[in-house]
C-alpha positions as a LaTeX table, in Angstrom:
\begin{tabular}{lrrr}
\hline
Residue & $x$ (\AA) & $y$ (\AA) & $z$ (\AA) \\
\hline
Met1 & 209.97 & $-3.28$ & 47.37 \\
Asp2 & 205.91 & $-3.18$ & 48.30 \\
Thr3 & 204.88 & $-5.20$ & 51.43 \\
Glu4 & 201.51 & $-6.47$ & 51.51 \\
Ile5 & 199.76 & $-6.35$ & 54.81 \\
Leu6 & 197.41 & $-9.33$ & 55.46 \\
Leu7 & 194.63 & $-8.82$ & 58.36 \\
Asp8 & 193.35 & $-11.66$ & 60.40 \\
Arg9 & 189.54 & $-12.01$ & 61.22 \\
Thr10 & 189.97 & $-10.32$ & 64.77 \\
Ala11 & 191.65 & $-7.29$ & 63.15 \\
Val12 & 188.86 & $-7.01$ & 60.19 \\
Cys13 & 186.04 & $-7.28$ & 62.83 \\
Lys14 & 187.82 & $-4.63$ & 64.89 \\
Lys15 & 188.16 & $-2.26$ & 62.07 \\
Leu16 & 184.48 & $-2.85$ & 61.02 \\
Gly17 & 183.16 & $-2.84$ & 64.67 \\
Ile18 & 181.18 & $-6.15$ & 63.91 \\
Ser19 & 181.35 & $-9.61$ & 65.71 \\
Arg20 & 183.09 & $-12.69$ & 63.79 \\
Ala21 & 179.18 & $-14.27$ & 63.24 \\
Tyr22 & 178.24 & $-10.99$ & 61.40 \\
Leu23 & 181.40 & $-10.77$ & 59.29 \\
Trp24 & 180.93 & $-14.41$ & 57.81 \\
Lys25 & 177.12 & $-13.56$ & 57.33 \\
Leu26 & 178.16 & $-10.54$ & 55.33 \\
Ile27 & 180.90 & $-12.93$ & 53.29 \\
Lys28 & 178.23 & $-15.68$ & 52.77 \\
Thr29 & 175.65 & $-12.92$ & 51.37 \\
Gly30 & 178.27 & $-11.48$ & 48.99 \\
Lys31 & 178.29 & $-8.12$ & 50.81 \\
Phe32 & 182.09 & $-8.36$ & 51.78 \\
Pro33 & 185.05 & $-9.73$ & 50.16 \\
Ala34 & 185.89 & $-13.57$ & 50.86 \\
Pro35 & 188.97 & $-14.16$ & 52.53 \\
Leu36 & 192.45 & $-15.69$ & 51.22 \\
Arg37 & 192.95 & $-18.97$ & 52.63 \\
Ile38 & 196.54 & $-19.33$ & 53.54 \\
Gly39 & 196.84 & $-22.88$ & 55.20 \\
Lys40 & 194.13 & $-23.24$ & 57.69 \\
Arg41 & 194.02 & $-19.42$ & 58.09 \\
Asp42 & 191.69 & $-16.63$ & 56.69 \\
Arg43 & 193.54 & $-13.50$ & 55.69 \\
Trp44 & 192.44 & $-10.16$ & 54.04 \\
Arg45 & 194.66 & $-7.98$ & 52.05 \\
Ser46 & 194.53 & $-4.46$ & 53.38 \\
Glu47 & 194.12 & $-3.30$ & 49.57 \\
Thr48 & 191.10 & $-5.23$ & 49.53 \\
Ile49 & 189.55 & $-3.90$ & 52.57 \\
Ala50 & 190.21 & $-0.46$ & 51.51 \\
Ala51 & 188.74 & $-0.58$ & 48.21 \\
His52 & 185.50 & $-2.06$ & 49.72 \\
Phe53 & 185.18 & 0.99 & 52.04 \\
Ala54 & 185.73 & 3.03 & 48.80 \\
Arg55 & 182.94 & 1.17 & 47.12 \\
Leu56 & 180.59 & 1.67 & 49.97 \\
Glu57 & 181.41 & 5.37 & 50.36 \\
Asn58 & 180.83 & 5.98 & 46.46 \\
Ala59 & 177.49 & 3.77 & 46.65 \\
Ala60 & 176.14 & 6.04 & 49.39 \\
\hline
\end{tabular}
């Protein structure tokens, strides 16, 4: 069985080394994937974050 790991805003910011305000700025400008809304909470799939990093590495 495949378990999906969901990251909250704090975990994503820590992984990126950025503030919450800057995270939202990146999302708003389309430079970072938008979160999934689960109820009133925002979550990101760990695979989505990994794919985003891979795209950044390939672009450099």
